[in-house]
C-alpha positions in Angstrom: 161.9 111.1 44.3 164.8 111.6 42.7 165.1 110.8 38.9 168.7 109.3 39.4 167.7 106.3 41.9 167.6 103.7 38.6 164.4 102.8 36.5 162.1 101.9 38.6 162.7 105.6 40.2 162.2 107.4 36.8 159.4 104.9 36.2 157.6 106.2 39.3 158.1 110.1 38.9 157.0 109.4 35.2 153.7 108.3 36.9 153.3 111.5 38.4 153.6 113.7 35.6 150.4 114.4 33.3 150.0 112.4 30.7 150.8 115.0 28.2 154.2 114.9 29.1 155.0 112.0 26.8 153.1 112.4 23.9 153.0 114.0 20.6 150.2 115.4 18.6 149.5 116.8 15.2 149.8 120.6 14.7 149.6 123.2 12.1 153.2 125.1 12.7 154.5 128.7 10.7 157.9 126.8 10.4 159.7 129.6 9.1 160.1 132.6 8.3 158.3 132.3 4.5 154.6 131.6 2.6 153.3 128.5 4.0 152.0 126.2 6.9 153.8 122.4 7.9 151.2 119.8 9.5 153.9 118.2 12.5 154.1 116.0 15.1 155.1 118.4 17.8 154.9 117.7 22.0 151.7 118.2 23.6 151.8 121.0 25.7 152.5 121.1 29.3 150.5 123.1 31.8 150.7 125.3 34.7 148.9 125.3 37.6 146.8 128.2 36.7 145.9 126.6 32.9 144.1 123.5 31.6 144.9 121.4 28.8 142.1 121.2 26.3 141.5 118.3 23.2 140.6 120.8 20.4 137.3 119.7 18.1 136.9 122.6 16.1 139.0 125.6 14.9 138.3 128.5 12.8 140.3 129.8 9.8 140.5 133.1 10.4 142.0 136.0 7.7 144.7 136.8 10.2 145.9 132.8 9.7 145.8 133.9 5.8 148.1 136.6 6.6 150.7 134.4 8.5 150.5 131.9 5.9 151.0 134.5 2.8 154.3 136.2 5.1 153.1 139.5 4.1 154.5 142.3 5.7 152.1 142.6 9.0 152.6 139.0 9.4 156.4 139.5 8.8 156.4 142.4 11.6 154.3 140.6 14.2 154.7 136.7 14.0 158.4 134.6 15.1 158.4 131.1 13.5 158.4 128.5 14.3 154.7 128.0 16.1 151.2 126.4 16.4 148.8 128.8 14.0 145.5 129.2 15.2 143.1 131.3 17.2 139.9 130.0 17.3 138.5 127.1 18.6 136.5 125.1 20.9 137.1 121.4 22.5 137.0 119.4 25.8 139.1 119.5 28.9 141.7 116.9 29.0 143.6 118.4 32.1 143.4 121.3 34.9 146.0 122.9 36.6 146.9 122.3 40.2 145.6 125.8 40.8 142.4 125.6 39.1 138.8 125.4 40.5 136.2 126.4 38.6 137.0 124.3 35.2 137.2 120.8 35.5 138.0 117.4 32.9 135.3 116.9 30.5 133.7 120.5 30.7 133.0 121.4 26.9 135.0 124.9 26.1 135.7 128.0 23.9 138.5 130.6 24.9 139.6 134.1 24.9 142.4 134.3 23.0 144.0 137.3 23.7 145.8 136.7 26.7 146.4 139.8 28.5 148.2 141.0 31.8 145.9 141.4 34.4 147.5 144.4 36.0 148.1 147.2 34.0 145.8 150.4 34.1 143.7 149.2 31.5 143.0 145.7 32.9 141.9 147.1 36.0 139.8 149.4 34.8 137.8 147.4 33.0 139.6 147.5 29.6 141.4 144.9 28.9 140.3 144.1 24.9 143.1 146.6 24.6 145.8 145.9 27.4 149.0 147.0 25.9 150.7 143.4 26.8 148.3 141.7 25.1 149.8 138.1 23.9 147.6 136.4 21.5 147.3 132.4 20.7 148.1 131.8 17.1 150.2 135.0 16.5 152.4 135.2 20.0 152.4 132.2 21.5 151.0 128.6 20.1 147.6 128.0 18.7 144.8 126.1 18.1 145.3 124.4 14.7 146.7 121.2 17.0 145.0 118.5 18.5 145.5 120.3 22.0 145.9 123.5 23.4 147.2 125.4 26.7 145.3 127.9 28.3 145.1 130.2 31.3 142.2 128.8 33.1 140.8 132.8 33.8 140.3 132.8 29.8 138.4 129.5 29.4 134.8 129.8 28.5 132.1 127.2 28.9 129.9 126.3 26.4 126.2 125.6 27.2 125.5 121.2 25.9 123.3 122.6 23.4 126.1 124.5 21.4 127.7 122.5 19.0 131.4 122.5 18.8 131.8 124.2 15.7 129.6 127.1 16.8 131.8 126.8 20.1 135.0 127.2 17.4 134.0 130.8 16.2 133.4 132.3 19.1 136.3 134.6 18.6 135.3 136.4 15.5 131.1 136.1 16.2 132.7 138.1 19.6 134.1 140.6 17.2 130.7 141.2 15.2 129.0 141.4 18.9 131.3 144.1 19.9 131.0 146.4 16.8 127.5 146.1 16.5 126.5 146.2 20.2 128.8 148.4 21.6 127.0 151.7 22.5 124.6 151.5 19.4 120.7 151.1 20.8 119.8 149.0 17.9 116.2 148.1 18.2 114.2 150.3 15.8 117.8 151.7 14.3 118.8 151.5 10.5 122.3 150.4 9.9 124.5 149.8 6.9 127.1 147.3 7.2 130.2 147.7 4.9 132.2 144.8 3.8 130.6 141.0 4.1 133.4 138.8 5.5 132.6 136.3 7.9 132.5 139.4 10.5 130.1 141.3 8.7 127.9 138.4 7.8 127.9 137.4 11.7 126.9 141.6 12.1 124.3 141.2 9.8 122.4 138.6 11.6 123.1 140.0 15.4 121.5 143.4 14.1 118.7 141.2 13.1 118.3 139.8 16.1 118.8 143.0 18.4 116.0 144.2 16.7 117.2 146.7 13.6 114.1 148.2 11.6 116.4 148.3 8.5 119.8 146.4 7.7 121.7 147.3 4.4 124.6 145.2 4.0 127.2 145.9 1.4 130.0 143.9 -0.6 131.6 143.2 -4.0 131.0 139.5 -3.2 127.8 137.9 -4.8 128.8 134.7 -2.6 129.1 136.8 0.5 126.4 139.0 0.0 123.8 135.8 -0.2 124.8 134.8 3.2 124.3 137.9 4.5 120.7 138.1 2.8 120.2 134.5 4.6 121.5 135.9 7.5 118.7 138.4 7.6 119.7 142.1 5.5 116.9 143.8 3.9 118.9 145.0 1.4 122.4 143.4 0.2 123.8 145.3 -2.2 127.4 146.1 -4.3 129.1 149.2 -2.9 127.9 151.1 -5.7 124.2 150.5 -4.7 124.7 151.5 -1.2 123.8 154.9 -1.4 120.9 154.8 -3.0 119.6 152.0 -0.6 120.7 153.8 2.3 118.9 157.2 0.4 115.6 154.9 -0.1 114.9 153.0 3.6 115.8 156.5 5.4 114.2 159.4 3.4 117.8 160.8 2.8 118.1 161.4 6.3 120.9 158.4 6.3 121.6 155.3 8.5 121.9 155.5 12.2 124.9 153.5 12.2 127.4 152.0 10.4 129.6 149.0 10.8 132.8 149.5 8.8 133.9 146.2 8.7 136.5 145.5 5.0 139.2 148.1 5.9 139.2 149.3 2.3 139.4 153.2 1.8 136.7 154.0 -0.3 133.9 151.6 2.1 135.4 153.9 5.0 134.7 157.2 3.3 131.3 155.9 2.0 130.5 155.1 5.9 131.2 158.4 7.0 129.3 159.8 4.0 126.0 157.6 5.0 125.6 157.5 8.7 123.5 160.6 8.9 124.1 163.6 11.2 124.5 162.3 14.9 125.3 158.8 13.8 128.1 156.7 15.5 130.5 154.6 12.9 132.1 151.3 14.4 135.4 150.6 12.6 137.1 147.1 12.7 138.0 146.6 9.1 141.9 147.9 9.2 143.1 149.3 6.3 146.4 147.9 4.6 148.1 151.2 4.7 146.9 154.7 5.7 144.3 157.1 4.4 143.2 160.9 4.2 140.1 161.6 6.3 138.8 164.8 5.8 138.5 165.2 9.3 136.0 168.5 9.3 133.7 167.6 6.7 133.4 163.8 7.0 133.4 163.7 11.1 133.3 167.0 12.9 130.9 169.4 11.1 128.3 166.0 10.6 129.0 165.6 14.5 129.2 161.5 14.2 131.0 159.5 17.0 133.6 157.0 15.4 133.7 153.8 17.7 137.6 151.6 17.1 136.7 147.8 17.5 139.3 146.0 18.9 138.9 142.3 19.7 136.0 141.6 22.3 135.2 143.2 25.5 136.4 141.0 27.8 134.0 139.6 28.9 130.9 142.0 28.5 130.8 140.5 24.6 131.1 137.1 26.0 127.9 137.1 28.0 126.2 138.6 25.5 127.4 135.9 22.8 125.9 133.7 25.5 122.4 135.1 25.6 122.0 135.8 22.0 122.5 131.9 21.6 120.1 131.2 24.2 117.1 133.6 22.6 117.4 131.1 19.9 116.8 134.7 17.5 120.4 134.4 16.3 121.5 131.4 14.4 125.5 131.5 13.0 125.1 128.3 11.5 124.7 129.2 7.8 127.6 131.5 7.6 129.7 128.4 7.8 130.3 126.9 4.6 133.4 125.1 4.3 135.0 122.3 6.7 138.4 120.9 6.1 140.5 118.3 8.0 143.8 119.9 9.2 145.8 117.8 6.5 143.6 120.0 3.6 144.9 123.6 4.8 145.9 124.6 2.0 142.5 123.9 0.3 141.4 126.0 3.5 143.5 128.7 2.8 142.9 128.6 -1.0 138.9 129.4 -0.8 139.6 132.2 1.8 141.8 133.7 -0.7 139.5 132.9 -3.7 136.2 134.4 -2.0 134.6 131.3 -2.3 133.9 130.9 1.3 131.8 132.0 4.3 133.7 131.3 7.6 135.6 128.0 7.5 136.2 125.5 10.3 138.8 122.8 10.8 137.6 119.5 12.1 140.1 118.1 14.3 138.7 115.4 16.3 
């Protein structure tokens, strides 16, 4: 069918195209290389044969989004405006590409937001979570703070019918917490210290509790977040200056078996190495804002500890773990969600995060 065949021909051609091709949608956009976001009308994304179009119902707001909003040094070095922000979401499949066979219209889904090449050495040895060619939605390509998002079908993760969209919409940060808490740790019966009770740290508290840790100690400077950690199952929720005493009391001075370092604060990193037992394990998710000095001899080597750097979620081992824990009923992340906003209130969403007033913040989009 040639579009140049006249008006009737054009109308016929138009009917053959996906409806989304001719629609606009609301999206939260990083419009320029400056502070702030803009709520705009943008085209609904067109999908390729191997992609699906997802109608977004809920989207989680992350510290990464705050960095992009503030246009800090990291954002300036990584992001290239304009683009739609956001990388945590859940919704319903609205359209599927011609090559997609295992996802259908109407499916309730979330998705892994790290899009990897699938062909490099790391991807082909089961380590796609550290693929050097990774592109992240809402950072390197258009994200999910919008009414629709296009995703590769291979990244789509189906949600059980009893999982609310707002829980589906926070699988990304929950996945970081599962990866940090469970990878290589064998938690049943272990003592655990969690340094940093942002939302991911608070999720980790609940995961460790559900996994059978004998003692979970959570440390943070923010009383609101310590209260959330306590609600998620922390046996002790303490200020950093009181963490050593709590660990000493819980372990008879031995030190904890595992530390989950979630803050990236230099003092907390040194505390993690100090309070883990000889031969213990430190899982590091928090990202320092600048290089720090570590005494490798006394803090790591002579203690014989294992240090594991956490990047995203293991694809798709971590996703299977999340689904299994949610099905068990022993892990309920909902108490971590403290604020819900429409996209129009994006400035307030960013404010409550920056002010430390929130646990997890969610956008209600549709």
